[in-house]
All heavy atoms as atom14 arrays in JSON, in Angstrom:
{
  "sequence": "MAQGLQDLLASNKDISQYFLSLPTNVQNAVTGSGEEICSLEDLLRLIQSISGTC",
  "atom14_mask": [
    [1, 1, 1, 1, 1, 1, 1, 1, 0, 0, 0, 0, 0, 0],
    [1, 1, 1, 1, 1, 0, 0, 0, 0, 0, 0, 0, 0, 0],
    [1, 1, 1, 1, 1, 1, 1, 1, 1, 0, 0, 0, 0, 0],
    [1, 1, 1, 1, 0, 0, 0, 0, 0, 0, 0, 0, 0, 0],
    [1, 1, 1, 1, 1, 1, 1, 1, 0, 0, 0, 0, 0, 0],
    [1, 1, 1, 1, 1, 1, 1, 1, 1, 0, 0, 0, 0, 0],
    [1, 1, 1, 1, 1, 1, 1, 1, 0, 0, 0, 0, 0, 0],
    [1, 1, 1, 1, 1, 1, 1, 1, 0, 0, 0, 0, 0, 0],
    [1, 1, 1, 1, 1, 1, 1, 1, 0, 0, 0, 0, 0, 0],
    [1, 1, 1, 1, 1, 0, 0, 0, 0, 0, 0, 0, 0, 0],
    [1, 1, 1, 1, 1, 1, 0, 0, 0, 0, 0, 0, 0, 0],
    [1, 1, 1, 1, 1, 1, 1, 1, 0, 0, 0, 0, 0, 0],
    [1, 1, 1, 1, 1, 1, 1, 1, 1, 0, 0, 0, 0, 0],
    [1, 1, 1, 1, 1, 1, 1, 1, 0, 0, 0, 0, 0, 0],
    [1, 1, 1, 1, 1, 1, 1, 1, 0, 0, 0, 0, 0, 0],
    [1, 1, 1, 1, 1, 1, 0, 0, 0, 0, 0, 0, 0, 0],
    [1, 1, 1, 1, 1, 1, 1, 1, 1, 0, 0, 0, 0, 0],
    [1, 1, 1, 1, 1, 1, 1, 1, 1, 1, 1, 1, 0, 0],
    [1, 1, 1, 1, 1, 1, 1, 1, 1, 1, 1, 0, 0, 0],
    [1, 1, 1, 1, 1, 1, 1, 1, 0, 0, 0, 0, 0, 0],
    [1, 1, 1, 1, 1, 1, 0, 0, 0, 0, 0, 0, 0, 0],
    [1, 1, 1, 1, 1, 1, 1, 1, 0, 0, 0, 0, 0, 0],
    [1, 1, 1, 1, 1, 1, 1, 0, 0, 0, 0, 0, 0, 0],
    [1, 1, 1, 1, 1, 1, 1, 0, 0, 0, 0, 0, 0, 0],
    [1, 1, 1, 1, 1, 1, 1, 1, 0, 0, 0, 0, 0, 0],
    [1, 1, 1, 1, 1, 1, 1, 0, 0, 0, 0, 0, 0, 0],
    [1, 1, 1, 1, 1, 1, 1, 1, 1, 0, 0, 0, 0, 0],
    [1, 1, 1, 1, 1, 1, 1, 1, 0, 0, 0, 0, 0, 0],
    [1, 1, 1, 1, 1, 0, 0, 0, 0, 0, 0, 0, 0, 0],
    [1, 1, 1, 1, 1, 1, 1, 0, 0, 0, 0, 0, 0, 0],
    [1, 1, 1, 1, 1, 1, 1, 0, 0, 0, 0, 0, 0, 0],
    [1, 1, 1, 1, 0, 0, 0, 0, 0, 0, 0, 0, 0, 0],
    [1, 1, 1, 1, 1, 1, 0, 0, 0, 0, 0, 0, 0, 0],
    [1, 1, 1, 1, 0, 0, 0, 0, 0, 0, 0, 0, 0, 0],
    [1, 1, 1, 1, 1, 1, 1, 1, 1, 0, 0, 0, 0, 0],
    [1, 1, 1, 1, 1, 1, 1, 1, 1, 0, 0, 0, 0, 0],
    [1, 1, 1, 1, 1, 1, 1, 1, 0, 0, 0, 0, 0, 0],
    [1, 1, 1, 1, 1, 1, 0, 0, 0, 0, 0, 0, 0, 0],
    [1, 1, 1, 1, 1, 1, 0, 0, 0, 0, 0, 0, 0, 0],
    [1, 1, 1, 1, 1, 1, 1, 1, 0, 0, 0, 0, 0, 0],
    [1, 1, 1, 1, 1, 1, 1, 1, 1, 0, 0, 0, 0, 0],
    [1, 1, 1, 1, 1, 1, 1, 1, 0, 0, 0, 0, 0, 0],
    [1, 1, 1, 1, 1, 1, 1, 1, 0, 0, 0, 0, 0, 0],
    [1, 1, 1, 1, 1, 1, 1, 1, 0, 0, 0, 0, 0, 0],
    [1, 1, 1, 1, 1, 1, 1, 1, 1, 1, 1, 0, 0, 0],
    [1, 1, 1, 1, 1, 1, 1, 1, 0, 0, 0, 0, 0, 0],
    [1, 1, 1, 1, 1, 1, 1, 1, 0, 0, 0, 0, 0, 0],
    [1, 1, 1, 1, 1, 1, 1, 1, 1, 0, 0, 0, 0, 0],
    [1, 1, 1, 1, 1, 1, 0, 0, 0, 0, 0, 0, 0, 0],
    [1, 1, 1, 1, 1, 1, 1, 1, 0, 0, 0, 0, 0, 0],
    [1, 1, 1, 1, 1, 1, 0, 0, 0, 0, 0, 0, 0, 0],
    [1, 1, 1, 1, 0, 0, 0, 0, 0, 0, 0, 0, 0, 0],
    [1, 1, 1, 1, 1, 1, 1, 0, 0, 0, 0, 0, 0, 0],
    [1, 1, 1, 1, 1, 1, 0, 0, 0, 0, 0, 0, 0, 0]
  ],
  "atom14_positions": [
    [[68.85, 155.32, 58.25], [68.08, 154.18, 58.69], [68.52, 152.95, 57.9], [68.83, 153.02, 56.72], [66.59, 154.44, 58.49], [65.71, 153.29, 58.96], [63.95, 153.64, 58.86], [63.71, 154.15, 60.55], [0.0, 0.0, 0.0], [0.0, 0.0, 0.0], [0.0, 0.0, 0.0], [0.0, 0.0, 0.0], [0.0, 0.0, 0.0], [0.0, 0.0, 0.0]],
    [[68.51, 151.82, 58.57], [68.91, 150.57, 57.94], [67.92, 150.17, 56.85], [66.75, 150.51, 56.9], [69.01, 149.47, 59.0], [0.0, 0.0, 0.0], [0.0, 0.0, 0.0], [0.0, 0.0, 0.0], [0.0, 0.0, 0.0], [0.0, 0.0, 0.0], [0.0, 0.0, 0.0], [0.0, 0.0, 0.0], [0.0, 0.0, 0.0], [0.0, 0.0, 0.0]],
    [[68.42, 149.44, 55.87], [67.59, 149.0, 54.75], [66.99, 147.62, 55.0], [66.24, 147.13, 54.18], [68.42, 148.99, 53.47], [68.89, 150.34, 53.06], [67.73, 151.27, 52.73], [66.8, 150.9, 52.03], [67.77, 152.48, 53.25], [0.0, 0.0, 0.0], [0.0, 0.0, 0.0], [0.0, 0.0, 0.0], [0.0, 0.0, 0.0], [0.0, 0.0, 0.0]],
    [[67.32, 146.99, 56.09], [66.82, 145.66, 56.41], [67.58, 145.1, 57.59], [68.48, 145.75, 58.14], [0.0, 0.0, 0.0], [0.0, 0.0, 0.0], [0.0, 0.0, 0.0], [0.0, 0.0, 0.0], [0.0, 0.0, 0.0], [0.0, 0.0, 0.0], [0.0, 0.0, 0.0], [0.0, 0.0, 0.0], [0.0, 0.0, 0.0], [0.0, 0.0, 0.0]],
    [[67.24, 143.89, 57.97], [67.85, 143.28, 59.14], [69.37, 143.2, 59.01], [70.09, 143.55, 59.96], [67.27, 141.89, 59.38], [67.85, 141.13, 60.58], [67.62, 141.88, 61.88], [67.29, 139.73, 60.64], [0.0, 0.0, 0.0], [0.0, 0.0, 0.0], [0.0, 0.0, 0.0], [0.0, 0.0, 0.0], [0.0, 0.0, 0.0], [0.0, 0.0, 0.0]],
    [[69.87, 142.76, 57.89], [71.32, 142.62, 57.73], [72.04, 143.96, 57.88], [73.09, 144.04, 58.51], [71.66, 141.95, 56.39], [71.18, 140.52, 56.31], [71.69, 139.63, 57.44], [72.85, 139.68, 57.82], [70.8, 138.83, 57.99], [0.0, 0.0, 0.0], [0.0, 0.0, 0.0], [0.0, 0.0, 0.0], [0.0, 0.0, 0.0], [0.0, 0.0, 0.0]],
    [[71.48, 145.02, 57.3], [72.06, 146.36, 57.45], [72.02, 146.8, 58.91], [72.98, 147.39, 59.42], [71.31, 147.39, 56.6], [71.63, 147.28, 55.13], [72.62, 146.6, 54.78], [70.89, 147.88, 54.33], [0.0, 0.0, 0.0], [0.0, 0.0, 0.0], [0.0, 0.0, 0.0], [0.0, 0.0, 0.0], [0.0, 0.0, 0.0], [0.0, 0.0, 0.0]],
    [[70.89, 146.54, 59.56], [70.75, 146.92, 60.97], [71.79, 146.21, 61.83], [72.47, 146.84, 62.65], [69.34, 146.58, 61.46], [69.01, 146.93, 62.91], [69.08, 148.44, 63.12], [67.65, 146.4, 63.28], [0.0, 0.0, 0.0], [0.0, 0.0, 0.0], [0.0, 0.0, 0.0], [0.0, 0.0, 0.0], [0.0, 0.0, 0.0], [0.0, 0.0, 0.0]],
    [[71.96, 144.93, 61.61], [72.94, 144.17, 62.4], [74.36, 144.62, 62.09], [75.2, 144.69, 62.99], [72.78, 142.67, 62.13], [71.43, 142.06, 62.52], [71.4, 140.59, 62.14], [71.14, 142.26, 63.99], [0.0, 0.0, 0.0], [0.0, 0.0, 0.0], [0.0, 0.0, 0.0], [0.0, 0.0, 0.0], [0.0, 0.0, 0.0], [0.0, 0.0, 0.0]],
    [[74.64, 144.93, 60.83], [75.99, 145.37, 60.45], [76.31, 146.76, 60.98], [77.48, 147.06, 61.25], [76.12, 145.35, 58.93], [0.0, 0.0, 0.0], [0.0, 0.0, 0.0], [0.0, 0.0, 0.0], [0.0, 0.0, 0.0], [0.0, 0.0, 0.0], [0.0, 0.0, 0.0], [0.0, 0.0, 0.0], [0.0, 0.0, 0.0], [0.0, 0.0, 0.0]],
    [[75.29, 147.58, 61.15], [75.54, 148.97, 61.54], [75.47, 149.2, 63.04], [75.84, 150.27, 63.51], [74.54, 149.9, 60.84], [73.23, 149.66, 61.34], [0.0, 0.0, 0.0], [0.0, 0.0, 0.0], [0.0, 0.0, 0.0], [0.0, 0.0, 0.0], [0.0, 0.0, 0.0], [0.0, 0.0, 0.0], [0.0, 0.0, 0.0], [0.0, 0.0, 0.0]],
    [[75.01, 148.2, 63.81], [74.85, 148.42, 65.25], [75.32, 147.17, 65.99], [74.63, 146.15, 66.01], [73.4, 148.74, 65.58], [73.21, 149.17, 67.01], [73.64, 148.49, 67.93], [72.58, 150.32, 67.19], [0.0, 0.0, 0.0], [0.0, 0.0, 0.0], [0.0, 0.0, 0.0], [0.0, 0.0, 0.0], [0.0, 0.0, 0.0], [0.0, 0.0, 0.0]],
    [[76.48, 147.3, 66.62], [77.09, 146.16, 67.32], [76.21, 145.65, 68.46], [76.09, 144.45, 68.66], [78.46, 146.59, 67.86], [79.21, 145.5, 68.57], [80.55, 146.0, 69.08], [81.24, 144.93, 69.9], [82.49, 145.41, 70.45], [0.0, 0.0, 0.0], [0.0, 0.0, 0.0], [0.0, 0.0, 0.0], [0.0, 0.0, 0.0], [0.0, 0.0, 0.0]],
    [[75.59, 146.55, 69.2], [74.75, 146.13, 70.33], [73.54, 145.34, 69.86], [73.18, 144.31, 70.46], [74.29, 147.34, 71.15], [75.43, 148.02, 71.89], [76.44, 147.33, 72.2], [75.33, 149.22, 72.16], [0.0, 0.0, 0.0], [0.0, 0.0, 0.0], [0.0, 0.0, 0.0], [0.0, 0.0, 0.0], [0.0, 0.0, 0.0], [0.0, 0.0, 0.0]],
    [[72.89, 145.79, 68.8], [71.74, 145.07, 68.26], [72.18, 143.72, 67.71], [71.51, 142.71, 67.91], [71.0, 145.9, 67.19], [70.39, 147.15, 67.84], [69.92, 145.06, 66.51], [69.75, 148.11, 66.86], [0.0, 0.0, 0.0], [0.0, 0.0, 0.0], [0.0, 0.0, 0.0], [0.0, 0.0, 0.0], [0.0, 0.0, 0.0], [0.0, 0.0, 0.0]],
    [[73.33, 143.7, 67.06], [73.85, 142.44, 66.53], [74.12, 141.45, 67.65], [73.74, 140.27, 67.55], [75.13, 142.71, 65.74], [75.64, 141.5, 65.23], [0.0, 0.0, 0.0], [0.0, 0.0, 0.0], [0.0, 0.0, 0.0], [0.0, 0.0, 0.0], [0.0, 0.0, 0.0], [0.0, 0.0, 0.0], [0.0, 0.0, 0.0], [0.0, 0.0, 0.0]],
    [[74.74, 141.91, 68.73], [75.01, 141.02, 69.86], [73.71, 140.52, 70.48], [73.6, 139.34, 70.84], [75.86, 141.73, 70.91], [77.29, 141.93, 70.48], [78.1, 142.71, 71.5], [77.58, 143.44, 72.32], [79.42, 142.55, 71.42], [0.0, 0.0, 0.0], [0.0, 0.0, 0.0], [0.0, 0.0, 0.0], [0.0, 0.0, 0.0], [0.0, 0.0, 0.0]],
    [[72.72, 141.39, 70.59], [71.42, 140.99, 71.12], [70.8, 139.91, 70.22], [70.34, 138.87, 70.71], [70.49, 142.19, 71.24], [69.07, 141.8, 71.56], [68.75, 141.28, 72.82], [68.07, 141.91, 70.62], [67.45, 140.89, 73.1], [66.77, 141.53, 70.9], [66.47, 141.02, 72.15], [65.19, 140.64, 72.42], [0.0, 0.0, 0.0], [0.0, 0.0, 0.0]],
    [[70.79, 140.16, 68.92], [70.2, 139.21, 67.98], [70.89, 137.86, 68.09], [70.23, 136.81, 68.12], [70.28, 139.75, 66.55], [69.67, 138.84, 65.54], [68.3, 138.75, 65.4], [70.46, 138.05, 64.72], [67.71, 137.9, 64.47], [69.89, 137.2, 63.79], [68.52, 137.12, 63.66], [0.0, 0.0, 0.0], [0.0, 0.0, 0.0], [0.0, 0.0, 0.0]],
    [[72.22, 137.86, 68.14], [72.97, 136.61, 68.22], [72.78, 135.89, 69.55], [73.03, 134.69, 69.64], [74.45, 136.86, 67.95], [74.77, 137.32, 66.53], [76.24, 137.7, 66.41], [74.38, 136.25, 65.52], [0.0, 0.0, 0.0], [0.0, 0.0, 0.0], [0.0, 0.0, 0.0], [0.0, 0.0, 0.0], [0.0, 0.0, 0.0], [0.0, 0.0, 0.0]],
    [[72.32, 136.6, 70.57], [72.06, 135.97, 71.87], [70.7, 135.28, 71.92], [70.43, 134.51, 72.85], [72.15, 137.01, 73.0], [70.99, 137.83, 73.02], [0.0, 0.0, 0.0], [0.0, 0.0, 0.0], [0.0, 0.0, 0.0], [0.0, 0.0, 0.0], [0.0, 0.0, 0.0], [0.0, 0.0, 0.0], [0.0, 0.0, 0.0], [0.0, 0.0, 0.0]],
    [[69.87, 135.54, 70.92], [68.55, 134.92, 70.88], [68.68, 133.44, 70.54], [69.62, 133.04, 69.85], [67.68, 135.6, 69.82], [67.33, 137.05, 70.05], [66.68, 137.64, 68.8], [66.43, 137.21, 71.26], [0.0, 0.0, 0.0], [0.0, 0.0, 0.0], [0.0, 0.0, 0.0], [0.0, 0.0, 0.0], [0.0, 0.0, 0.0], [0.0, 0.0, 0.0]],
    [[67.73, 132.62, 71.0], [67.76, 131.21, 70.61], [67.71, 131.07, 69.08], [67.11, 131.9, 68.39], [66.47, 130.64, 71.23], [66.12, 131.6, 72.33], [66.61, 132.94, 71.87], [0.0, 0.0, 0.0], [0.0, 0.0, 0.0], [0.0, 0.0, 0.0], [0.0, 0.0, 0.0], [0.0, 0.0, 0.0], [0.0, 0.0, 0.0], [0.0, 0.0, 0.0]],
    [[68.34, 130.05, 68.58], [68.44, 129.84, 67.14], [67.07, 129.8, 66.48], [66.89, 130.36, 65.39], [69.2, 128.54, 66.85], [70.49, 128.62, 67.46], [69.38, 128.32, 65.36], [0.0, 0.0, 0.0], [0.0, 0.0, 0.0], [0.0, 0.0, 0.0], [0.0, 0.0, 0.0], [0.0, 0.0, 0.0], [0.0, 0.0, 0.0], [0.0, 0.0, 0.0]],
    [[66.09, 129.18, 67.12], [64.76, 129.1, 66.51], [64.12, 130.48, 66.37], [63.41, 130.74, 65.4], [63.85, 128.14, 67.28], [63.54, 128.59, 68.69], [64.42, 129.1, 69.4], [62.32, 128.38, 69.12], [0.0, 0.0, 0.0], [0.0, 0.0, 0.0], [0.0, 0.0, 0.0], [0.0, 0.0, 0.0], [0.0, 0.0, 0.0], [0.0, 0.0, 0.0]],
    [[64.4, 131.39, 67.31], [63.88, 132.75, 67.21], [64.61, 133.5, 66.1], [63.99, 134.2, 65.29], [63.98, 133.49, 68.56], [63.53, 134.94, 68.42], [63.15, 132.78, 69.63], [0.0, 0.0, 0.0], [0.0, 0.0, 0.0], [0.0, 0.0, 0.0], [0.0, 0.0, 0.0], [0.0, 0.0, 0.0], [0.0, 0.0, 0.0], [0.0, 0.0, 0.0]],
    [[65.93, 133.36, 66.03], [66.69, 133.99, 64.94], [66.16, 133.52, 63.6], [65.95, 134.34, 62.69], [68.18, 133.63, 65.05], [68.9, 134.24, 66.21], [70.37, 133.83, 66.24], [70.99, 133.63, 65.2], [70.91, 133.71, 67.43], [0.0, 0.0, 0.0], [0.0, 0.0, 0.0], [0.0, 0.0, 0.0], [0.0, 0.0, 0.0], [0.0, 0.0, 0.0]],
    [[65.93, 132.22, 63.45], [65.44, 131.68, 62.19], [64.05, 132.21, 61.86], [63.75, 132.5, 60.7], [65.43, 130.15, 62.23], [66.83, 129.57, 62.23], [67.8, 130.21, 61.83], [66.95, 128.35, 62.71], [0.0, 0.0, 0.0], [0.0, 0.0, 0.0], [0.0, 0.0, 0.0], [0.0, 0.0, 0.0], [0.0, 0.0, 0.0], [0.0, 0.0, 0.0]],
    [[63.21, 132.31, 62.88], [61.85, 132.84, 62.66], [61.91, 134.29, 62.23], [61.15, 134.72, 61.34], [61.01, 132.68, 63.92], [0.0, 0.0, 0.0], [0.0, 0.0, 0.0], [0.0, 0.0, 0.0], [0.0, 0.0, 0.0], [0.0, 0.0, 0.0], [0.0, 0.0, 0.0], [0.0, 0.0, 0.0], [0.0, 0.0, 0.0], [0.0, 0.0, 0.0]],
    [[62.81, 135.07, 62.82], [62.95, 136.49, 62.46], [63.44, 136.61, 61.02], [62.85, 137.33, 60.21], [63.91, 137.22, 63.43], [64.29, 138.59, 62.89], [63.28, 137.35, 64.81], [0.0, 0.0, 0.0], [0.0, 0.0, 0.0], [0.0, 0.0, 0.0], [0.0, 0.0, 0.0], [0.0, 0.0, 0.0], [0.0, 0.0, 0.0], [0.0, 0.0, 0.0]],
    [[64.49, 135.9, 60.69], [65.06, 136.03, 59.34], [64.13, 135.46, 58.28], [64.15, 135.92, 57.14], [66.45, 135.37, 59.24], [66.35, 134.0, 59.62], [67.46, 136.07, 60.12], [0.0, 0.0, 0.0], [0.0, 0.0, 0.0], [0.0, 0.0, 0.0], [0.0, 0.0, 0.0], [0.0, 0.0, 0.0], [0.0, 0.0, 0.0], [0.0, 0.0, 0.0]],
    [[63.32, 134.49, 58.64], [62.41, 133.88, 57.68], [61.03, 134.51, 57.64], [60.17, 134.08, 56.87], [0.0, 0.0, 0.0], [0.0, 0.0, 0.0], [0.0, 0.0, 0.0], [0.0, 0.0, 0.0], [0.0, 0.0, 0.0], [0.0, 0.0, 0.0], [0.0, 0.0, 0.0], [0.0, 0.0, 0.0], [0.0, 0.0, 0.0], [0.0, 0.0, 0.0]],
    [[60.82, 135.55, 58.43], [59.49, 136.13, 58.56], [59.04, 136.92, 57.33], [57.85, 137.09, 57.09], [59.42, 137.05, 59.78], [60.18, 138.23, 59.53], [0.0, 0.0, 0.0], [0.0, 0.0, 0.0], [0.0, 0.0, 0.0], [0.0, 0.0, 0.0], [0.0, 0.0, 0.0], [0.0, 0.0, 0.0], [0.0, 0.0, 0.0], [0.0, 0.0, 0.0]],
    [[60.0, 137.46, 56.59], [59.66, 138.32, 55.47], [59.28, 139.73, 55.88], [58.94, 140.55, 55.03], [0.0, 0.0, 0.0], [0.0, 0.0, 0.0], [0.0, 0.0, 0.0], [0.0, 0.0, 0.0], [0.0, 0.0, 0.0], [0.0, 0.0, 0.0], [0.0, 0.0, 0.0], [0.0, 0.0, 0.0], [0.0, 0.0, 0.0], [0.0, 0.0, 0.0]],
    [[59.32, 140.0, 57.18], [59.0, 141.34, 57.68], [60.15, 142.3, 57.4], [61.31, 141.91, 57.41], [58.75, 141.3, 59.19], [57.56, 140.49, 59.6], [56.26, 141.18, 59.28], [56.19, 142.42, 59.39], [55.31, 140.47, 58.91], [0.0, 0.0, 0.0], [0.0, 0.0, 0.0], [0.0, 0.0, 0.0], [0.0, 0.0, 0.0], [0.0, 0.0, 0.0]],
    [[59.81, 143.55, 57.18], [60.83, 144.59, 57.01], [61.28, 145.03, 58.41], [60.48, 145.48, 59.21], [60.25, 145.77, 56.25], [61.3, 146.82, 55.93], [60.76, 147.9, 55.02], [59.84, 147.63, 54.24], [61.28, 149.01, 55.11], [0.0, 0.0, 0.0], [0.0, 0.0, 0.0], [0.0, 0.0, 0.0], [0.0, 0.0, 0.0], [0.0, 0.0, 0.0]],
    [[62.57, 144.87, 58.67], [63.14, 145.2, 59.97], [64.22, 146.24, 59.76], [65.3, 145.92, 59.28], [63.72, 143.96, 60.66], [62.65, 142.88, 60.8], [64.31, 144.32, 62.02], [63.18, 141.53, 61.21], [0.0, 0.0, 0.0], [0.0, 0.0, 0.0], [0.0, 0.0, 0.0], [0.0, 0.0, 0.0], [0.0, 0.0, 0.0], [0.0, 0.0, 0.0]],
    [[63.89, 147.48, 60.11], [64.83, 148.59, 59.87], [65.25, 149.29, 61.16], [66.04, 150.23, 61.1], [64.2, 149.6, 58.92], [63.87, 148.91, 57.29], [0.0, 0.0, 0.0], [0.0, 0.0, 0.0], [0.0, 0.0, 0.0], [0.0, 0.0, 0.0], [0.0, 0.0, 0.0], [0.0, 0.0, 0.0], [0.0, 0.0, 0.0], [0.0, 0.0, 0.0]],
    [[64.72, 148.84, 62.3], [65.06, 149.5, 63.56], [64.97, 148.48, 64.69], [64.39, 147.39, 64.53], [64.07, 150.65, 63.85], [62.78, 150.13, 64.1], [0.0, 0.0, 0.0], [0.0, 0.0, 0.0], [0.0, 0.0, 0.0], [0.0, 0.0, 0.0], [0.0, 0.0, 0.0], [0.0, 0.0, 0.0], [0.0, 0.0, 0.0], [0.0, 0.0, 0.0]],
    [[65.52, 148.86, 65.83], [65.42, 148.01, 67.01], [63.96, 147.78, 67.36], [63.56, 146.67, 67.72], [66.17, 148.64, 68.19], [66.07, 147.89, 69.52], [66.6, 146.48, 69.39], [66.79, 148.67, 70.61], [0.0, 0.0, 0.0], [0.0, 0.0, 0.0], [0.0, 0.0, 0.0], [0.0, 0.0, 0.0], [0.0, 0.0, 0.0], [0.0, 0.0, 0.0]],
    [[63.15, 148.81, 67.23], [61.72, 148.68, 67.54], [61.06, 147.64, 66.65], [60.26, 146.83, 67.13], [61.02, 150.04, 67.41], [61.44, 151.04, 68.45], [62.8, 151.71, 68.17], [63.32, 151.64, 67.02], [63.35, 152.28, 69.11], [0.0, 0.0, 0.0], [0.0, 0.0, 0.0], [0.0, 0.0, 0.0], [0.0, 0.0, 0.0], [0.0, 0.0, 0.0]],
    [[61.38, 147.65, 65.36], [60.84, 146.64, 64.44], [61.25, 145.24, 64.89], [60.44, 144.32, 64.9], [61.36, 146.85, 63.01], [60.86, 148.11, 62.35], [59.85, 148.69, 62.8], [61.51, 148.53, 61.36], [0.0, 0.0, 0.0], [0.0, 0.0, 0.0], [0.0, 0.0, 0.0], [0.0, 0.0, 0.0], [0.0, 0.0, 0.0], [0.0, 0.0, 0.0]],
    [[62.53, 145.09, 65.25], [63.05, 143.8, 65.66], [62.35, 143.32, 66.93], [61.9, 142.18, 67.01], [64.56, 143.88, 65.87], [65.26, 142.61, 66.35], [65.06, 141.46, 65.35], [66.74, 142.87, 66.57], [0.0, 0.0, 0.0], [0.0, 0.0, 0.0], [0.0, 0.0, 0.0], [0.0, 0.0, 0.0], [0.0, 0.0, 0.0], [0.0, 0.0, 0.0]],
    [[62.24, 144.19, 67.92], [61.61, 143.8, 69.18], [60.14, 143.45, 69.0], [59.64, 142.5, 69.6], [61.77, 144.92, 70.22], [63.2, 145.19, 70.68], [63.23, 146.39, 71.62], [63.82, 143.96, 71.32], [0.0, 0.0, 0.0], [0.0, 0.0, 0.0], [0.0, 0.0, 0.0], [0.0, 0.0, 0.0], [0.0, 0.0, 0.0], [0.0, 0.0, 0.0]],
    [[59.45, 144.2, 68.16], [58.04, 143.93, 67.89], [57.87, 142.54, 67.28], [56.99, 141.77, 67.67], [57.47, 145.01, 66.96], [55.98, 144.96, 66.78], [55.45, 146.1, 65.91], [55.96, 147.42, 66.29], [56.81, 148.16, 65.57], [57.24, 147.73, 64.4], [57.21, 149.34, 66.0], [0.0, 0.0, 0.0], [0.0, 0.0, 0.0], [0.0, 0.0, 0.0]],
    [[58.73, 142.21, 66.33], [58.65, 140.9, 65.68], [59.0, 139.79, 66.66], [58.31, 138.76, 66.71], [59.57, 140.85, 64.46], [59.57, 139.56, 63.66], [58.15, 139.19, 63.21], [60.5, 139.67, 62.48], [0.0, 0.0, 0.0], [0.0, 0.0, 0.0], [0.0, 0.0, 0.0], [0.0, 0.0, 0.0], [0.0, 0.0, 0.0], [0.0, 0.0, 0.0]],
    [[60.03, 139.98, 67.46], [60.41, 138.97, 68.45], [59.27, 138.74, 69.43], [58.95, 137.6, 69.77], [61.7, 139.37, 69.18], [62.89, 139.3, 68.23], [61.93, 138.48, 70.4], [64.14, 139.96, 68.77], [0.0, 0.0, 0.0], [0.0, 0.0, 0.0], [0.0, 0.0, 0.0], [0.0, 0.0, 0.0], [0.0, 0.0, 0.0], [0.0, 0.0, 0.0]],
    [[58.63, 139.82, 69.84], [57.51, 139.69, 70.77], [56.37, 138.91, 70.14], [55.76, 138.06, 70.78], [57.03, 141.06, 71.22], [55.95, 140.98, 72.29], [55.57, 142.33, 72.83], [55.83, 143.36, 72.22], [54.97, 142.34, 74.0], [0.0, 0.0, 0.0], [0.0, 0.0, 0.0], [0.0, 0.0, 0.0], [0.0, 0.0, 0.0], [0.0, 0.0, 0.0]],
    [[56.09, 139.17, 68.88], [55.0, 138.45, 68.22], [55.34, 136.98, 68.01], [54.47, 136.12, 68.05], [54.63, 139.11, 66.9], [55.62, 138.9, 65.92], [0.0, 0.0, 0.0], [0.0, 0.0, 0.0], [0.0, 0.0, 0.0], [0.0, 0.0, 0.0], [0.0, 0.0, 0.0], [0.0, 0.0, 0.0], [0.0, 0.0, 0.0], [0.0, 0.0, 0.0]],
    [[56.63, 136.67, 67.84], [57.06, 135.28, 67.64], [57.04, 134.51, 68.97], [56.53, 133.4, 69.03], [58.49, 135.23, 67.04], [58.46, 135.71, 65.6], [59.09, 133.84, 67.15], [59.83, 135.99, 65.02], [0.0, 0.0, 0.0], [0.0, 0.0, 0.0], [0.0, 0.0, 0.0], [0.0, 0.0, 0.0], [0.0, 0.0, 0.0], [0.0, 0.0, 0.0]],
    [[57.58, 135.15, 70.0], [57.77, 134.42, 71.25], [56.78, 134.79, 72.34], [56.71, 134.13, 73.37], [59.19, 134.66, 71.77], [59.37, 136.03, 72.08], [0.0, 0.0, 0.0], [0.0, 0.0, 0.0], [0.0, 0.0, 0.0], [0.0, 0.0, 0.0], [0.0, 0.0, 0.0], [0.0, 0.0, 0.0], [0.0, 0.0, 0.0], [0.0, 0.0, 0.0]],
    [[56.06, 135.87, 72.15], [55.12, 136.32, 73.17], [55.78, 137.1, 74.29], [55.16, 137.4, 75.29], [0.0, 0.0, 0.0], [0.0, 0.0, 0.0], [0.0, 0.0, 0.0], [0.0, 0.0, 0.0], [0.0, 0.0, 0.0], [0.0, 0.0, 0.0], [0.0, 0.0, 0.0], [0.0, 0.0, 0.0], [0.0, 0.0, 0.0], [0.0, 0.0, 0.0]],
    [[57.1, 137.4, 74.14], [57.84, 138.16, 75.15], [58.78, 139.14, 74.47], [58.93, 139.14, 73.26], [58.72, 137.22, 76.02], [59.68, 136.59, 75.18], [57.88, 136.17, 76.73], [0.0, 0.0, 0.0], [0.0, 0.0, 0.0], [0.0, 0.0, 0.0], [0.0, 0.0, 0.0], [0.0, 0.0, 0.0], [0.0, 0.0, 0.0], [0.0, 0.0, 0.0]],
    [[59.44, 139.97, 75.27], [60.44, 140.89, 74.74], [61.79, 140.27, 74.85], [62.52, 140.09, 75.56], [60.41, 142.24, 75.44], [59.08, 143.27, 74.81], [0.0, 0.0, 0.0], [0.0, 0.0, 0.0], [0.0, 0.0, 0.0], [0.0, 0.0, 0.0], [0.0, 0.0, 0.0], [0.0, 0.0, 0.0], [0.0, 0.0, 0.0], [0.0, 0.0, 0.0]]
  ]
}
């Protein structure tokens, strides 16, 4: 399991491409959230809470 967002993005090309396709303000909100993100599910949950969508 990834140790954080950077590990997750480095270890999974598809998740990295998805993250980079997000609007910059969403990327910044995710990286600045302080939340522990170790899986795609964690990432999607946080994005949903930030933007109100998946």
